[in-house]
C-alpha positions in Angstrom: -26.5 -6.4 -36.2 -28.0 -8.8 -33.8 -26.2 -11.0 -31.3 -26.4 -14.1 -33.5 -24.5 -12.4 -36.4 -22.0 -11.1 -33.9 -21.0 -14.5 -32.5 -22.0 -16.9 -35.2 -20.9 -15.1 -38.4 -20.6 -17.8 -41.0 -18.4 -15.8 -43.3 -15.8 -15.3 -40.6 -16.0 -18.9 -39.7 -15.3 -19.9 -43.4 -12.3 -17.6 -43.5 -10.9 -18.9 -40.3 -11.6 -22.6 -40.8 -8.3 -23.5 -42.7 -6.2 -21.8 -40.1 -8.1 -23.6 -37.3 -7.7 -26.9 -39.0 -3.9 -26.3 -39.4 -3.7 -25.4 -35.7 -5.6 -28.6 -34.8 -3.3 -30.7 -36.8 -0.2 -29.1 -35.2 -1.7 -29.6 -31.8 -2.4 -33.3 -32.4 1.1 -33.9 -33.7 2.6 -32.0 -30.8 0.6 -34.0 -28.3 1.3 -37.3 -29.9 5.0 -36.7 -30.1 5.2 -35.4 -26.6 3.2 -38.3 -25.2 5.3 -41.0 -27.0 8.6 -39.5 -26.1 7.5 -38.8 -22.5 6.3 -42.3 -21.9 9.4 -43.9 -23.3 11.6 -41.6 -21.3 9.5 -42.1 -18.2 9.8 -45.9 -18.5 13.6 -45.6 -18.8 13.8 -43.2 -15.8 11.5 -45.5 -13.7 13.7 -48.5 -14.4 16.8 -46.5 -13.7 15.4 -45.3 -10.4 14.3 -48.8 -9.3 17.1 -51.1 -10.6 20.2 -49.1 -11.7 23.3 -48.7 -9.7 23.6 -45.8 -7.3 25.1 -43.1 -9.5 22.5 -43.6 -12.3 19.8 -44.0 -9.7 20.7 -40.7 -8.1 20.8 -39.0 -11.5 17.3 -40.3 -12.3 16.0 -39.1 -8.9 17.5 -35.6 -9.4 16.0 -35.5 -13.0 12.6 -36.5 -11.8 12.5 -34.1 -8.9 13.8 -31.1 -10.9 11.5 -31.5 -13.9 8.5 -32.1 -11.7 9.3 -28.9 -9.8 9.9 -26.6 -12.8 6.7 -25.0 -14.1 6.0 -26.0 -17.7 5.7 -22.4 -18.9 9.2 -21.6 -17.5 10.7 -24.6 -19.2 9.1 -23.7 -22.5 10.6 -20.2 -22.2 14.0 -21.6 -21.3 14.1 -24.1 -24.1 12.9 -21.6 -26.8 14.5 -18.4 -25.7 17.6 -19.3 -23.6 19.1 -22.2 -25.5 20.0 -20.0 -28.5 22.3 -18.1 -26.2 24.4 -21.3 -25.8 24.2 -22.1 -29.5 21.3 -24.5 -29.6 18.6 -23.3 -32.0 15.4 -25.3 -32.1 12.3 -24.7 -34.2 9.2 -23.6 -32.2 7.6 -27.1 -32.7 10.8 -28.9 -31.6 11.1 -26.6 -28.6 7.6 -27.4 -27.5 8.0 -31.2 -28.0 11.3 -31.1 -26.1 9.9 -29.2 -23.1 6.7 -31.2 -23.0 8.6 -34.4 -23.2 11.0 -33.5 -20.5 8.2 -32.8 -18.0 6.0 -35.7 -19.2 8.9 -38.1 -18.8 9.4 -37.0 -15.2 5.7 -37.5 -14.3 5.5 -40.8 -16.3 8.5 -42.1 -14.4 6.7 -41.6 -11.1 3.6 -43.3 -12.4 5.6 -46.3 -13.7 7.6 -46.5 -10.5 4.5 -46.5 -8.4 2.9 -49.2 -10.6 5.9 -51.4 -10.4 6.3 -51.0 -6.7 2.6 -51.8 -6.2 3.1 -55.4 -7.5 3.6 -57.7 -4.6 6.9 -59.5 -4.3 5.2 -62.8 -4.7 4.1 -61.9 -8.1 7.7 -61.1 -9.2 8.8 -64.5 -7.7 6.0 -66.3 -9.6 6.9 -64.6 -12.9 10.6 -65.5 -12.3 9.7 -69.1 -11.6 7.7 -69.3 -14.9 10.6 -67.8 -16.8 9.0 -64.5 -17.5 
């Protein structure tokens, strides 16, 4: 058996292809769901951090700081293995979407906040005068 047959065995590839395509589909769904939920949550958190009253603003700041500090792998383990101890059972896919969305929303909130704060005050005044 030469090195080509060892690493490029067509029979093994044909057997594994359906499983690989299923994994690709699940990964794409997981990524799309996490990005959409994370961006939506991040926008709400950024607006709460910038324009909400003090209790809600403080809550948004704590959420952002905590979820940016927790390593993603730790959060995945907590959501999948620890939540069943308190009676919350999620599927593996939903656990991954939840954990990824929580972390993604915290990072997205900081990106949105920085983008909003980068707009000069005169631009906000101009938009307000135009009725935007």
